[in-house]
N, C-alpha and C positions, 0 to 999 in steps of 0.2 A: 528510570528503571526499566521501562518498556524498551527503550533504545538499547540498553545494555543486554537485556534478555534476547532481543532480536539479533544483536551481534553474536551472542553466544550460540544461538540456534543456527545462524548462517555459517558460523565459523566451526561448528562441531565437526562436520565432515572434513574440512580442511585440516583441523587439528589432528584428527585421527590419521589422516593421510600423511601428515608431516611426521607424526610419531612412528608410524609404520616404516616410512622412508628412512628415518634415522636408524631404526633397528636393522633394516635391511642393509643400510650403508655400513653399519657396525659389522654385520656378518660378512658382507662382500669385500669390504676394503681393509678391515683390520687383519693383521697377521694372526695366523693361528698360533696358539700357545706352543712355544718350543720350536716354532717354525724356523727361527734364525739361530737357535742355540745348538748348532751341530758342527761347530768349527773343529772340534777334536775328533770328529768321525773320519772315516776313510772314504775314498771315492771308488765307486764300483763301475763308473763309466763316465763318458762325456759325450755331449751332443753339440757339435759346432763350438767346442771349447767350454761349454757350460757343464759344470759338474753335476753328477747324480750321486748324492750322498748316501752312504750305506745306512745311516741311522734313519734318514727320511724314508728310504726304500723299505727298511724293515718295519717301520711304523705303519706304512700303508699296507704291507703284507699282513700285519697283525689285524688291521681294520677289516681287510677282506676275509681273513680267517674267521673273525668274530661274526661278521655279517653272514657268512655261509653257515656257521654253527647255529646262529639264530634261526635260519631258514630251514636247515636240515636236521637240527638237533644233534649234530655230530661235528666235532672239530676235524678239519681236513689234515691228513698226514700223508707221508710217503709221496706217491705219484701225484696225488691231487695238490699237495703243497707245492711241488715243483711246477705243476701247471699254473698255479696261481702266480708264482714268481715270474714265469714266462709271460703270462698275460699282462702282469703289471709292468714288466720291463717294456713290452711293446707299447703299452698305454703311455708310460712316462716319456719314452723317446718320441712318440707321436705328438704328445702335448708340447714338448719342448721345440720340436721342429715347427709345429703349426703356430704356436703362440709367438714365436720369433717372427714368423711371416706376417701374421696379422698385426703385430706391433708396428711393423714398417708401414702398414696401410692405415693405422689408426683405428682398427676395428676393436671394439670392446663392449662388454655388457655393463651398462651404467646402473647405479642404484635405482634410478627412475624406471629403466626398462625392467629390471628384476622385480620391482614393486608391481608393475603392470602385469607381469606374468603370474607372480605368486598370488595375486588377488583376483585373477581372472579364471575363466574356464578354458583358457588356451590349452590345446592338447599337450604342449610341452611343459605345463605346470606339474611338477612332480608331486605336489600335494593332492592332486586329483586321484592319485593311486593309493592314497592313505584314507582308509575308511572313516577315521575320526575327523577328517578335514572336510568332508562333504555332507550335504543334507540328504534328505530322503530321495530327492530327485537326482542325486548324483552330481549336483552343482557345488562349487566351492563355497564353504561357509567362512566368510571373511572374519567373523569374530573369533572362530577357532584358530584360524591362521595367525591372527594377531596374538592370541594367547600363546600359541606354540612358539612364536618368535620371541616373546618376552621370556618364556621358560628357557629357550636356547641361550639367551643373553645371560640369564642367571646361572645356567648350568655349568658343569665341570668342563675342563679343557678337553677331556676325552669325548664328552658329548658333542662339543663344538666340532671336533675333528670328524666325528661320525656324520654330523649334519653336512659338513663340507663334502665329505666323500660320497654321501648318498644323494645329496640334493644340489648343492651349489656348484661343485666342480663339473658334474655332468651337464648342468643347465648352462653354465658359462661356455662349455665346449660346443654343445649342440647349437646354441645361439650364434656363436662365432662361425661355426661351419656353415650355417644357413646363410649368414651374411656373405661369407667368402664365396660360397657356391653361387649366390645370387649375382655377385659381381662377375664371376666367370661366365655364367649364362647370359648376362647382359652384354658381354663382350663378343658373343658369337655374331658374326656379320657375314652376310652373303651379298657381295657387291653386284651391281647391275651387269658389269662386264663379264663377271663369272657366270651369272645366270644366262647371259646371251651365249657364252661359249658352251656351257653345258647343254643348252637347248639345241645348239647346232650339232654337238656331238651325239645327242640322243636321236636327232632326225636323220643323220647320215648313216647309211648302212652299206656293207660291202658284200660282194659275191666273189668267191675265190675258187681256183683249182689248186690242188695240192697233192704232194706225195709225202707219206709219213713212213719213216723207218723206225719202229719201236725199239727201245733199248733192250727189250726182252728177246730180240733176235740174236743177241750176243750173250752167251752163257756167262753167268757170274764167275764160274770157276776159271775162266780164261783171263780174268782181270785181277791182277795182284795190286793190293793197296798196301804200300810200305809205311813204316812209322814216319819216314821222311815226308811222304805225301800228306799224312795226317798233320804233322807239325807245320808244314807249309800252309795248309788250309786253315789251321788254327790262327796263324799269324795274320792271315788276310781277313779273318772274321773274329777278331779278339772279343768283341762284345758278346758273342754267342758262347764263348768257352771260358768265361771267368769262373773261378772257383774260390770258395772259402777254405781256410785250413780245415783239415779233417783227417779221419782215420777210417780204415776198414779193418774189422777183426773177425776172427773165427773163434769158436769156443766149444768146449765139451761141457755138458751138463750132467750132474750126478744127482738123481732125485732123492729127496728126503721124505717123500710121501709115504704114508703108512702102507705096509705090505699086507698081503692076505692074512699072514700070521698075526700081524698087529690088529687087524680088524676082528679076527676070530677071538682074540683075547677079550676085547671090549664086549663082543656079543655074549660070550660065555659068562662074563661078570654080571651083565644085566639079566640073563636068562635065569641065573641062580637066585635073583631077587624077586622073581615073579610071585612065588607062593607067599613069601613074607609080605609083599606089597598088598596082595589080595586079602590077607588075613588082618592087616593092621587097620584099625578104625580111625587112627589119627594120621591122615594122609599128609597134612602139613609138616608134622614132625618127621615122618618117614622121608619125605622129599628133602628136607633140610639135612637130616642125618646122613643121607647118602650123597650129599653134595651134587645135586642135579644141576646140569647146565641150563635147565629151564626152571624158573622159579615157580613156586606154587601160586595159583590164582584162585582165590576163594569166591569166584563169581560165576554166575550162570551166563552162558553164551549161546546164541543161536548157532546152528551148524555152519551157516555161511561165514561166521566170524571166528571160527575155530582155526587157529594157525597151525595146521598139521596137514601133511600130504596124505594122511590116512583118515581124515575126518569122517568120510562116508562109512568106512569100515568100523571105526571106533564107536561111532554113535549107534551102530546096530547091535552092539554088545549089551548085555544086561548090566544093571547097577552092581558094582562090586567086582566085576570081572576085569582082568588085566590082559591087554593086547600087546603083542610084540615078542621079542625085540624087532624093530623095523628101522630102516635107515631114513632119516629126515635131515636134509642138508648135510652137515658134517658130523652128525651124531647118530648113535644108536639110541633108541627110545623104547620105553615101555609105558603104556598109558592105561590109567584106571578110570572107569566111569564111576564117579563118586555119588552124584545125585542127578536127577532130571527134574525139570519143572516146565511150566508153560509161560511164555513171555511174548509180549506184543512185537510185531514186526516194525511198527512205527508208532510214535506217540505225538500227541499235540499238547503243548504246554504254554503257559505264559509266565513271565517273570518280571521282577523289579530288581535292577542291579544298583547296589550302593557301592561305588568303587573306592579303592584305597590308593591306587597309583594311576597316573595317566598312561594308557596303553601305548601312546605314540612316543612320549618322551621319557617314560619311566620315573618322572618326578612325582613325589607324594602329593595326593590331593587332600587326604585327611588321615588322621591317626586311625590305626586299626580299631582301637577301643571306641572311638567316636563313631566310626562306620558301623560297628557291631551294635551300639546302642540305638543308632538311627534305624538300622534294619529290624531290630527287635521291636521298636515302637511301631514301625509300619506293619510288621507281621501281626502284632496284637490288635492294631486297628482293623486289619482285614478280618481277623478271626472274630472281632466284635461287630462285624457287619459293614464296614466301610467299603466303598466302591474300589475294586482292584484297579480298574482301568484309569480312574481319576488319580489314584495314588501313583500309578506307573508314570503317567504324564507329568506329575509334579516332581517325583523323586528319582526316577530311573535315569541312568546315564547311557543306557543302551538305545540304539537306533529304533528298536521295536516299540519304544514308549508311545509313539504316535498311533500305534495300533493297540494300545492298552496293554502292551507287553507281550502280545500274542506272537508266538514264533511259528505258528502253523505246525504241520506234521513234519517230523524228522526221523530218519532211520537210526538204528542202533549204531553208536560209535561216532556220530556226527558232532556231538557236544563233548566238552571236556569231561574227564572221567567222573568227577563228583556229580556234575549236572546230569550226565547220562545215567548213572546208577540210580539216582533218585527217580528220574522220569520213568525208567523201565521196570523198577522193582516195586514202586508204590502203587496203590490202587487209585482209580479215578477219583478226583476230588481232594486228594491229599495236598496239603499246603504246609510247607515247612521252610526253614531257613537253611541254606546250603552255602558253604564257603568254597570258592575256587580261586584260581590264580588272578581272576579279574576283580575279586571282592566278594561281597555278600549278596546272594540271590534269594529273594522270596519267590519260590516256585510253586505253581499250582498245576497239577496234572488235569488236563481238560478232557482228553480222550485217548483211547488206545485201540488199535485195530490189528487184524490179521494175527491172532494168537497162534503161536507155533511152539514146538518143543525147544527147550533150552537145556544145556548140559554143563555140569561142573565136572571138569576132568583134571586129574592130577598126572603129572609126567615125571618120570625119572629118566634123565638123558645124560649120556656120557659121550664126550667127544671122541671121535675116531682119530687118535693121534699116533704118531710114529713112536715106536719103542726106542729106548736108548741104543739098543743093538743096531736098529736100522739107521739111526743118525750116525753112529760110530762107523758103520760100514761105508756110508756115503762119504764121510769125512776122510776116512783112510784112503779111499780110491782117489778122491780129489787131491789129497796131499801128495800121493804118489805121482799123479799126472803133473802137478805143479813142479815136481822135481826135474822135469825135462827142461833142458836148457834153451832149446830153440823151437821155432814153429815147426821145422822139419822133424825134429825129434818127437814133438807132440803128435804130429800126424802119424808117425810110425807107431807110437804107443797106442793110438786109437785103433789103427788097423790090426795090430797084434791082439788087442783085447776085445775086438768086435764092437767098437764104439763108433758112433757117427759124429763127425765134426760139423757143427752148424756154422755157416758163413752169414755174417750180418748182411741184410739185404740192401743196405744203402750206406753212403758215407756218413759217419758219425761226426756231428759238429761239437765244438768245445763246450757248449752249454746244454747239450742234450741230456735228458734224464731217462731215456729208454733206448734200448738197443734191440730192434726188431720186436720179438715177442716178449723180451725181458723188460718188465716195468720196474720202476724205482731202482734203476741201475746207475744212479749218479756216481757212486764210488767206482764202478767199472769204467765209466767214461773218463773220469779224472785220471785213473791209472793209465788209460790208453794214450792220453795226451802227454804223459810224463815218460812213457816207455819208448823204446826204439823199435824199428821194424824188425820183426822176427822174435821179439822178446816174449817170454811166457809169464803169465801173471801168477800171483798167489791165489788161493781159493777165495771166491766172493760168495757170500750168502745172499741170494736174490730170490725172494718168494720161497717156493718149496724146493729150490734147486741150489746146489753148490756149483759155481761156474769157475772153470779154468780157461783163460783166453790167451790168444796170441795176436800180435799186431801184424796184419797182412801188408798194409800199405800206409804210407804217411804222405798226405797231400798238403803242400804249402799253398798259402794264399797267392793267387795270381792266375796264370793261364794253365789250363789242363795240359798234362803231358799226353803223348800219343795213346797210351793205354787207357787213360780216362776219357779222352775225346773220341776214341775210335767208334764207339757205338753211335754217336751223333753225327760223325763226319764220314764214315766209311761208305754209306749208301750214296751220298752226294758225290763223293770223289769217284766212286765206281761209275756213276752216270756220266760224269765229266770225261772220264777216260773212254767210255763207250762212244760218247758224242765225237770226241777227237778222232777215233778210229773210223766212224761212219763218214765224217766230213772229209777225212783224208781220202777215203775210197771214192767219194762222189766227185772229187776234183775241185778245181778253182771256180769254174763257171758252169755248174750243172744246169741242165734243163729238166723239165718235168719228165720228159721221155727217158733221158739218160739216168736220172735218179731212180725211176721206176724199174728200168732194166737192170741196174746194178744190184738191186735187192729183190727183184721179182715182185714189185708192188704196183698196184693199179693207180691211175690218176683219178682222184676223187674230187667232188665239188661240195661246197658248203656255203650257206648264206642265201640260197635262193628264196628262203622264207623270210628274208629281211631281218633275221635274228642276230646278225653280226653287227653290232653297233660299238662305238668306242667305249661305251659304258657297260658292255656285256661282261658277265663273269665267266662264261664258257661258250664253246662252240659246239652246236649239236653234232653228235657223232664223233667228236674229237676229244672234248673234255676241257679242263681248265688250262688254257694255253694263252697267257696274257701276251707273250711276245708275238704270237701269231696274230692275235687280235690287233695289236699295234701295227704290225707289218701289213695287215689287210687294207690299211688306209694310206699306205705309201704309194703315191701315184706313179713313182718310177717303176713299180712292179707291174704296171699295166702294159708297159712297153716291153719289158724283159722279166724273166723269172728272178726271184729273190736268190741271194746266196743261201747256202745251207744254214738253217737256223736251229740252234740248240734249244729245244723246248723242255717241257717238264716230263713228258712221257716218251719222247723220241726226238729225232732230227727231222725237220720239215723243209721242203722246198715248195714255195707257193708262187702263184701268178694271179694277179688281181684281174678279174673279168670286168667288173664295173663297180663304181661307187655311186649309189643313188641317194635320193632324198625322200623322206616320208613327208606327208602333209603335217602342217603345224598342229600342235595340240590345241584343244578348245581351252578357253581362259580358265575354266574351273579346274581342269587337269593341270595346267601350268601353275596355278596358284597352289594346288596340293603338292606339286613337286618342290616348290619353294619352301613350303612348310616342312616337308620331309627332310629337305636338305638342312634347314636350320636345326631341326631336331637331331639330325646326325651330327652336326657340328657341336651342338650342346652336349650330346652324349660323349663326345671325345674328351670333354672336360671332367668326366666322372673319375678319371684316374689321376686327378691332380695331385693327390697325396703321394702316390708312388713317384711322381716326378720330383716333388720336394724331397722325398726320402733319398732318392738317388744322388741329389746334389749335397745332401748333408754329410758331415764328417762324424761318424758314430764310432766311438771307442768303447768296446765292451770288455770289462775286466771281471765280470761276474764269476768266472770259473775259479778265480783266486779266493773267493769268499764262500761259494756254495758248491 
């Protein structure tokens, strides 16, 4: 019997580990529900031939929407929804590119590794960010993690997908990235022969004489850069001038915002209500009857918590008086001081929480009726003289139980509404049962301090909206403009009617959802990619405006044409033409003297301070001229001057005075240089994903669906 017990005790930890490992294996390795049942869905894109399924994409969008809604309390729409889709597209393409790469290398996150992370205090453990998964010291609570994993296994398909999206997928990705980056960093190598060469380059220095003829000596206006010049330059530098398919548009906007007359109508409506509002003793009914945009709040609030731009002015008025109308956000408002009171600035309380649901998983812990009976029993025991702290330690599920349920001092509004109202409106010593979203709380008010005035204020607010006449007028103007057949006709219409055409600041891409200052403009973008150059759109309602647009240019995928490439190429081509003119004037074999005489320039010297080395970035008094630095170490130019050299800022003719050698660095400095070089080599691996992405074949069909 003792032997069996000994085996049980020794095997307990192993058994727990195996169970946890199996659960983790279930989560990590099993397919998510519905993950493979998407054959009837459509493909919105491909990465290296691997499909991105519309149903899968939409499911993940919904998950991100719900996650954001939980965090912000508001479901994303419009522009934010488009941003989520864009973010998710980039994430999915990155995952497919990266996972294909690491699969070749055999990099993966095994169940054993996942177990080690989820049960540890590793900074990558996502459970460390969950309050219910850590102890008072902020360390991982293994028992709670095990319970969470069991609940996940029992939970619904939707819950498992959420766990994957929030915990497992990011953890798999960050772990794989760490391993891949580690391999790249380990591959950084600085061979001895290269160290010797770099040391020699760093020790050698040159002193030169030179004549510089700046490009600024030739006026830009004398140099003509043709479209043919630009096209030739683009062909020689194709990688610099690749472009995606795109459009540029111009548009007229017709505002639907309220006019001064619209605003005055709302003002007068509220102004007429002031006397009746002041006389009515049932403020709640009055606010409801007049359909206020601000609901009636029957609570006292300290001035700092009053959500009004005129809080300071309103609170100075006597009880029963009505202030306004005044503008607050998009409303006209009248405000009535209903009552005043005195309220603490902060409260100290303790509590015992009897929960109904697990706050992390949402899974039921106990029935509401059971939790209520237990909470009533604990409250009766406390009122009968039982020790509050001891009961908190025994029954409370809140982290404060180790402190006897003591929450310390907290300001108004820091707790959920029901908890907050009890703490700030009841007197010291009050102990009652309060239900919140977390369950049943037995709350005792321990102390209150900094008593200050509090106010109960009623508002009647009316939004400042456009009248139907204003909307009709904008619609009529936009409809008339949309009747113009071409962009040229639209431009003439704008000039005739004193309107300003707005040009989009950048090329619009097929999946964009904004156009310059126009947000949530997805419909306009889709139209632009279906329209021809010069075509005029139908009216689009975007925000507070009605937009009528025309397509200015259509850009096809490939190399930029002369018009698009000119801004990036013209300055360089102009320099090249100036250089050719200067070199032609200097002749085939210029000397320093003839070069200086040709352009009235003095012969200068550089490098006497030993600053020109092969690794230098610039020449003192000259600037960043890498060609000149390289030429300074050409021993042929000690015997004769160099030919004219086309530099960054001008044309140079140089003669090398001498090439000297500095003393060798002390070992400590040499070692530091090696360390710096290795660091520089490793830093060059940081852009590894961009390299993978450039090699990937990405087909994007989202514009057909969204």
